[in-house]
C-alpha positions in Angstrom: -15.0 -9.6 -31.7 -15.7 -6.0 -31.0 -16.5 -2.8 -32.8 -13.8 -0.9 -34.7 -12.4 1.9 -32.7 -12.8 5.6 -34.1 -9.6 5.5 -36.1 -10.8 2.5 -38.2 -8.6 -0.1 -36.9 -10.3 -3.5 -36.5 -10.2 -5.6 -33.2 -9.7 -8.9 -34.9 -6.0 -8.3 -35.4 -3.4 -7.3 -32.8 -3.9 -3.5 -32.3 -1.9 -1.2 -34.6 -0.3 0.3 -31.5 1.1 -3.0 -30.5 2.4 -3.6 -33.9 3.9 -0.2 -34.2 5.4 -0.6 -30.8 7.0 -3.9 -31.7 8.5 -2.7 -34.9 9.8 0.5 -33.5 13.7 0.8 -33.0 13.1 2.6 -29.8 14.6 0.5 -27.1 11.6 1.0 -24.8 9.3 -0.3 -27.2 11.2 -3.4 -28.4 10.3 -6.6 -26.7 13.6 -8.1 -27.7 15.6 -5.7 -25.6 13.3 -4.9 -22.7 10.8 -7.8 -22.5 12.1 -11.0 -23.9 9.0 -13.0 -22.6 6.5 -10.8 -24.4 4.7 -12.6 -27.2 5.5 -16.2 -26.0 2.6 -18.5 -25.6 1.7 -18.7 -22.0 2.4 -22.0 -20.2 3.3 -23.1 -16.7 4.4 -19.5 -15.5 1.1 -18.0 -16.6 -0.8 -21.0 -15.0 1.0 -20.4 -11.8 0.2 -16.6 -11.9 -3.4 -17.2 -12.5 -3.4 -19.9 -9.6 -1.8 -17.4 -7.2 -4.5 -14.9 -8.2 -7.2 -17.5 -7.3 -5.6 -18.0 -3.9 -5.3 -14.3 -3.1 -9.0 -13.6 -4.2 -10.3 -16.6 -2.3 -8.6 -15.0 0.9 -9.8 -11.6 0.0 -13.4 -12.6 -0.6 -13.4 -14.7 2.6 -12.4 -11.7 4.7 -14.8 -9.4 2.7 -17.6 -11.8 3.5 -16.6 -12.3 7.1 -16.0 -8.7 7.9 -19.6 -7.3 7.6 -21.0 -10.4 9.5 -18.6 -9.9 12.3 -19.3 -6.1 12.3 -23.1 -6.8 12.6 -22.4 -9.2 15.4 -20.4 -6.6 17.2 -23.4 -4.1 16.9 -22.2 -2.0 14.1 -24.8 0.3 12.5 -25.2 0.5 8.6 -23.2 3.9 8.7 -20.4 2.3 10.7 -20.4 -0.7 8.3 -20.0 1.7 5.4 -17.1 3.3 7.2 -15.5 -0.1 7.7 -16.0 -1.1 4.0 -14.6 2.3 2.8 -11.5 1.8 5.0 -10.4 -0.9 2.6 -9.9 1.5 -0.2 -8.4 4.5 1.7 -4.7 4.0 0.8 -5.4 2.3 -2.6 -7.4 5.5 -3.5 -4.1 7.5 -3.5 -1.5 4.8 -4.2 -3.0 3.0 -7.2 -1.1 4.9 -9.9 2.2 5.0 -7.8 1.7 1.3 -7.5 1.5 0.9 -11.2 4.6 3.0 -11.6 6.4 0.8 -9.0 5.4 -2.4 -11.0 6.7 -0.7 -14.3 10.1 0.0 -12.5 10.8 -3.1 -10.5 8.6 -5.8 -12.1 5.3 -7.5 -11.1 6.6 -10.4 -9.0 8.1 -8.7 -5.9 5.1 -6.3 -5.7 2.6 -9.3 -6.0 4.5 -11.1 -3.2 4.5 -8.1 -1.0 0.8 -7.6 -1.5 -0.1 -11.1 -0.7 1.9 -11.1 2.5 -0.3 -8.3 3.7 -3.3 -10.4 2.8 -1.9 -13.1 5.0 -1.2 -10.9 7.9 -4.4 -9.0 8.3 -6.8 -12.0 9.1 -4.4 -13.1 11.6 -4.9 -9.9 13.5 -8.7 -10.2 13.5 -8.4 -13.9 14.6 -6.5 -12.7 17.7 -8.5 -9.6 18.3 -12.3 -9.6 17.1 -13.2 -6.0 17.6 -14.3 -2.9 15.4 -10.7 -1.5 15.7 -9.3 -4.8 14.5 -11.8 -4.9 11.6 -10.8 -1.4 10.5 -7.1 -2.5 10.6 -8.1 -5.7 8.7 -9.8 -3.6 6.0 -6.8 -1.1 5.5 -4.2 -3.9 5.3 -6.3 -6.0 2.9 -7.0 -3.1 0.7 -3.4 -2.1 0.4 -2.4 -5.8 0.0 -5.0 -6.5 -2.8 -3.9 -3.3 -4.5 -0.2 -4.2 -4.8 -1.1 -7.9 -5.7 -3.8 -7.1 -8.4 -1.9 -4.2 -10.2 1.1 -6.5 -10.3 -0.8 -9.6 -11.5 -2.7 -7.6 -14.1 0.5 -6.0 -15.5 2.2 -9.5 -15.7 -0.8 -11.0 -17.6 -0.5 -8.3 -20.2 3.2 -9.4 -20.9 2.1 -12.9 -22.0 0.8 -11.8 -25.5 -0.8 -9.0 -27.3 -3.9 -8.5 -29.4 -6.4 -11.3 -29.4 -3.9 -13.5 -27.3 -3.8 -10.8 -24.6 -7.7 -10.7 -24.6 -7.7 -14.5 -24.3 -5.2 -14.4 -21.6 -7.2 -11.8 -19.5 -10.3 -14.0 -20.0 -8.3 -17.0 -18.5 -6.9 -14.9 -15.7 -10.4 -13.5 -15.0 -11.6 -17.0 -14.7 -9.2 -17.9 -12.0 -10.1 -14.6 -10.3 -13.8 -15.5 -10.3 -12.8 -19.0 -9.0 -11.4 -17.3 -6.0 -14.5 -15.0 -5.7 -16.6 -18.2 -6.0 -14.7 -20.1 -3.3 -14.2 -17.3 -0.8 -17.7 -16.4 0.2 -19.0 -19.9 0.5 -16.0 -21.2 2.2 -16.3 -18.4 4.8 -20.0 -19.2 5.4 -19.5 -22.9 5.8 -16.4 -22.5 8.2 -18.3 -19.7 10.1 -21.5 -21.8 10.6 -19.5 -24.9 11.6 -16.9 -23.2 13.8 -16.2 -19.5 14.7 -14.9 -16.2 13.4 -11.2 -16.8 14.6 -11.2 -20.2 12.7 -12.7 -18.6 9.6 -10.2 -15.8 9.5 -7.3 -18.2 10.3 -8.2 -20.2 7.1 -8.2 -17.1 5.1 -4.7 -16.3 6.2 -3.6 -19.8 5.3 -5.0 -19.4 1.8 -3.2 -16.1 1.3 0.0 -18.0 2.4 -0.5 -20.3 -0.5 -0.7 -17.4 -2.8 2.6 -16.1 -1.4 4.3 -19.4 -2.2 2.9 -19.7 -5.7 4.0 -16.1 -6.6 7.5 -17.0 -5.2 8.0 -20.2 -7.2 6.6 -19.0 -10.5 9.1 -17.9 -13.3 7.4 -14.7 -14.2 8.4 -12.0 -16.8 11.2 -9.7 -15.6 10.9 -5.9 -15.0 11.3 -3.9 -18.2 14.5 -1.8 -17.6 16.2 0.7 -20.0 19.9 0.4 -20.5 22.1 2.9 -18.5 21.7 6.3 -20.1 18.7 5.4 -22.1 16.0 7.9 -21.2 13.4 6.5 -23.5 11.8 4.2 -20.8 8.9 5.8 -19.1 9.1 3.6 -16.1 12.8 4.0 -15.4 12.7 7.8 -16.2 9.2 9.1 -15.4 10.0 12.3 -17.3 10.4 10.4 -20.5 6.7 9.6 -20.8 6.1 12.9 -22.7 9.2 12.9 -24.8 9.9 9.3 -25.6 9.5 8.1 -29.2 7.3 5.3 -27.7 4.5 7.4 -26.2 1.6 6.3 -24.1 -0.2 5.4 -27.4 2.5 3.8 -29.6 0.2 4.4 -32.5 -0.3 8.1 -32.1 0.5 8.6 -35.7 -2.9 7.1 -36.5 -4.8 9.7 -34.4 -6.8 12.6 -36.0 -4.9 15.9 -36.4 -6.4 17.3 -33.3 -5.5 14.4 -31.2 -2.0 14.7 -32.3 -2.0 18.4 -31.3 -3.3 17.3 -27.9 -0.4 14.8 -27.6 2.1 17.6 -28.6 0.6 19.9 -26.0 0.8 17.2 -23.4 4.4 16.5 -24.1 5.0 20.3 -23.8 3.3 20.5 -20.4 5.0 17.4 -19.1 8.4 18.8 -19.9 7.4 22.1 -18.0 6.1 20.1 -15.0 9.0 17.6 -15.2 10.2 18.3 -11.6 6.7 17.7 -10.1 5.8 13.9 -9.9 2.1 14.8 -9.2 1.9 17.0 -12.1 3.5 14.4 -14.3 1.0 11.9 -13.1 -1.9 14.1 -13.6 -0.7 14.8 -17.2 -0.1 11.3 -18.0 -3.6 10.4 -16.9 -5.1 13.3 -19.0 -3.1 11.8 -22.0 -4.7 8.5 -21.2 -8.0 9.9 -21.2 -7.8 11.1 -24.7 -8.5 7.5 -26.0 -12.1 6.4 -26.0 -11.2 2.8 -25.1 -9.5 3.9 -21.9 -12.4 6.3 -21.0 -15.0 3.6 -21.5 -13.0 0.9 -19.6 -12.5 3.2 -16.6 -16.3 4.1 -16.5 -17.6 0.7 -16.7 -15.0 -0.7 -14.3 -15.8 2.0 -11.7 -19.5 1.2 -12.1 -19.0 -2.5 -11.7 -17.2 -1.9 -8.5 -20.3 -0.4 -7.0 -22.3 -3.5 -7.9 -19.6 -5.7 -6.2 -19.5 -3.4 -3.0 -23.3 -3.9 -2.7 -23.3 -7.5 -3.2 -20.2 -8.4 -1.2 -20.5 -6.0 1.8 -24.1 -5.0 2.2 -26.0 -8.0 1.1 -24.6 -10.0 4.1 -25.7 -7.4 6.5 -29.2 -7.3 4.8 -29.7 -10.9 4.8 -28.4 -11.4 8.4 -31.3 -9.1 9.4 -33.6 -11.9 8.2 -31.6 -14.5 10.0 -30.3 -16.2 7.0 -27.5 -18.7 7.8 -24.0 -17.6 6.7 -23.7 -20.7 4.6 -26.7 -19.4 2.6 -25.3 -15.8 2.4 -22.0 -17.2 1.1 -23.7 -19.4 -1.4 -25.6 -16.4 -2.9 -22.5 -14.3 -3.2 -20.6 -17.4 -4.7 -23.5 -17.8 -7.3 -22.6 -14.5 -8.8 -18.9 -15.6 -9.1 -19.9 -19.1 -10.5 -22.0 -17.4 -13.2 -19.1 -14.9 -13.9 -16.7 -18.0 -14.3 -19.2 -19.8 -16.5 -19.8 -16.8 -18.9 -16.1 -16.2 -19.5 -15.5 -18.9 -22.2 -18.4 -17.4 -24.3 -17.1 -13.7 -24.1 -16.1 -13.7 -27.8 -19.5 -15.0 -28.9 -21.3 -12.5 -26.6 -19.3 -9.5 -27.9 -20.0 -10.6 -31.5 -23.6 -11.3 -31.0 -24.1 -7.9 -29.4 -22.3 -6.0 -32.1 -19.1 -4.9 -30.3 -17.5 -3.9 -27.2 -19.6 -0.8 -26.4 -23.0 -2.4 -26.8 -21.7 -5.3 -24.6 -20.8 -2.9 -21.9 -24.2 -1.3 -22.2 -26.0 -4.8 -21.7 -23.7 -5.7 -18.7 -24.5 -2.4 -17.0 -28.3 -2.9 -17.6 -28.0 -6.3 -16.0 -26.0 -4.9 -13.1 -29.0 -2.3 -12.5 -31.6 -5.1 -12.6 -29.7 -7.5 -10.5 -29.3 -4.7 -7.9 -33.0 -4.0 -7.8 -33.6 -7.7 -7.6 -31.8 -7.8 -4.2 -34.4 -5.4 -2.7 -37.1 -7.9 -3.4 -36.5 -9.9 -0.2 -34.7 -12.8 1.4 -36.3 -15.6 -0.7 -33.5 -17.8 -2.0 -34.8 -18.0 -5.6 -35.0 -14.2 -6.0 -31.5 -13.7 -4.5 -30.0 -16.5 -6.8 -31.6 -14.8 -9.9 -30.3 -11.4 -8.8 -26.9 -13.0 -8.2 -26.9 -14.6 -11.7 -27.7 -11.3 -13.5 -24.9 -9.6 -11.5 -22.6 -12.6 -12.3 -23.1 -12.1 -16.1 -22.5 -8.3 -15.8 -19.2 -8.8 -13.8 -18.1 -11.9 -15.7 -18.1 -10.1 -19.1 -17.2 -6.7 -17.9 -14.2 -7.2 -15.8 -11.8 -8.7 -18.2 -13.1 -6.6 -21.0 -12.2 -3.3 -19.1 -8.7 -4.6 -18.6 -8.3 -5.2 -22.3 -9.7 -1.7 -23.0 -7.5 0.2 -20.8 -4.2 -1.5 -22.1 -5.1 -1.9 -25.7 -3.7 1.3 -26.9 -0.8 1.6 -24.3 2.8 0.7 -25.0 4.0 -2.3 -23.2 6.3 -0.5 -20.7 3.3 1.7 -19.6 0.8 -1.2 -18.8 1.4 -0.8 -15.1 0.5 2.9 -15.2 -2.7 2.3 -17.2 -3.9 -0.5 -15.0 -2.9 1.6 -11.9 -5.3 4.3 -13.4 -8.0 1.7 -13.8 -7.5 0.6 -10.2 -7.8 4.3 -9.1 -11.1 4.7 -10.8 -12.3 1.6 -9.1 -11.0 2.8 -5.8 -12.8 6.1 -6.1 -16.0 4.1 -6.6 -15.3 1.7 -3.8 -14.3 4.3 -1.3 -17.3 6.6 -1.9 -20.0 4.1 -2.5 -19.9 2.4 0.9 -20.1 5.8 2.8 -23.1 6.8 0.6 -24.8 3.4 0.7 -24.2 3.1 4.5 -25.7 6.7 5.1 -28.8 5.9 2.9 -29.3 2.6 4.8 -28.9 4.2 8.0 -31.7 6.7 6.9 -34.1 4.6 4.8 -33.1 1.0 5.4 -31.6 -1.4 3.0 -34.6 -2.0 0.7 -34.9 1.5 -0.4 -31.1 1.9 -0.7 -30.8 -1.0 -3.1 -33.6 0.5 -5.3 -31.9 3.9 -5.3 -28.6 2.2 -6.2 -30.2 0.6 -9.0 -31.5 3.8 -10.3 -27.9 5.4 -10.1 -26.7 2.4 -12.1 -29.3 3.2 -14.7 -28.1 6.8 -15.1 -24.5 5.5 -15.4 -25.5 3.2 -18.3 -27.4 6.0 -20.1 -24.3 8.3 -19.8 -21.8 5.6 -21.2 -22.3 6.7 -24.9 -21.4 10.2 -23.9 -18.3 8.9 -22.1 -17.3 7.1 -25.4 -17.9 9.9 -27.9 -17.1 13.2 -26.1 -13.3 13.3 -27.1 -14.2 12.1 -30.7 -16.6 14.9 -31.1 -14.1 17.4 -29.8 -11.4 16.1 -32.1 -13.7 16.4 -35.2 -14.6 20.1 -34.3 -10.9 20.9 -33.7 -10.1 19.4 -37.1 -12.7 21.6 -38.8 
């Protein structure tokens, strides 16, 4: 399905790291002791997990479509709109990795429920008080709630299999997520045209409430806990991530010599900084970044987030300026998600046809740049639908594939941390991009801004091969 990684392992079988972890006598790496649900075929619990994700994303994308339209109706400038959109990602920018560690420690279910409760509460506030201040509060609360729920849900998905099963499960989960992304914008547009902003936000809150209920009744995998006195579990004992016999990459014995030296140095540094949680987190992220699949996944995931910010938050304001009805705006945004859902069943064929994971990432980024440029061509419905379709293919293929990339070489008990790192990369892009886009739109207008954004995405695409190969080149030089 994808290209062989630098160490020569193939992607057709479960990764060597997963096999090594499953055979290791280390308690933290043993699914029999810490994760009895791991490896089972997904059934009703996995379906309920995916359904809950669909509810929470429907609610989230309803509010993300309604917020810029309400901001414009309240007289917000493009720069103010950028500030409002960025507020969503203020806390997640700093809390994504700690959230992943929390999920590793207490399990995904309680964290997912807490996050979805925030998604329920935030729209209620705006339904009662439609103001710029309430919009800022809405964005902050929904950003934090989505962070908690998404990190928890993605970590839970990883517990329902490994290797090709895990890749398939992420594809199914991604389809449910895209269904929420599909239903959210068009539902918001229809209700807004038929009724009012308070009614639309109230419905978003009710849908989030369904997500809370679904997470609550689902029998999901338990938290992975180490026995008392066992310091090998990196989640229960953060210091152990550097010294455990089940390290971040459980297949470290398959790395080049220079890579093993980096691991050993990282372990030493982590022991030196054991009393400093921030230092530990930085060292653990640095260790993650030694693996090309993780770096590539983070790079592509952050780039795709910029595309979604443009389409979800600035496209509504852009089309509103042409007096395009809210229902049509929602339909254009939902078209992207519809295409993303439609392309998911063909992911394996697409990856095989394009020659591997990295070429697939390159193609998706090219489509993202073309779709963003297409938005600038004007409000014609056909043009906007074609641009949305191109973005849908890019998002539909890239999103689940980046999830697989960042967890593929990571031991099971560290999935939350790895996914939290991915979310952090996303949040850096999502926090900074709206501020830049809003400032550009304030100065040059939306059309020029979209074209400049397409150029930036092109540069990100051209840089991807360097991101993939930098560490490999360094390791080869060190080995010589």
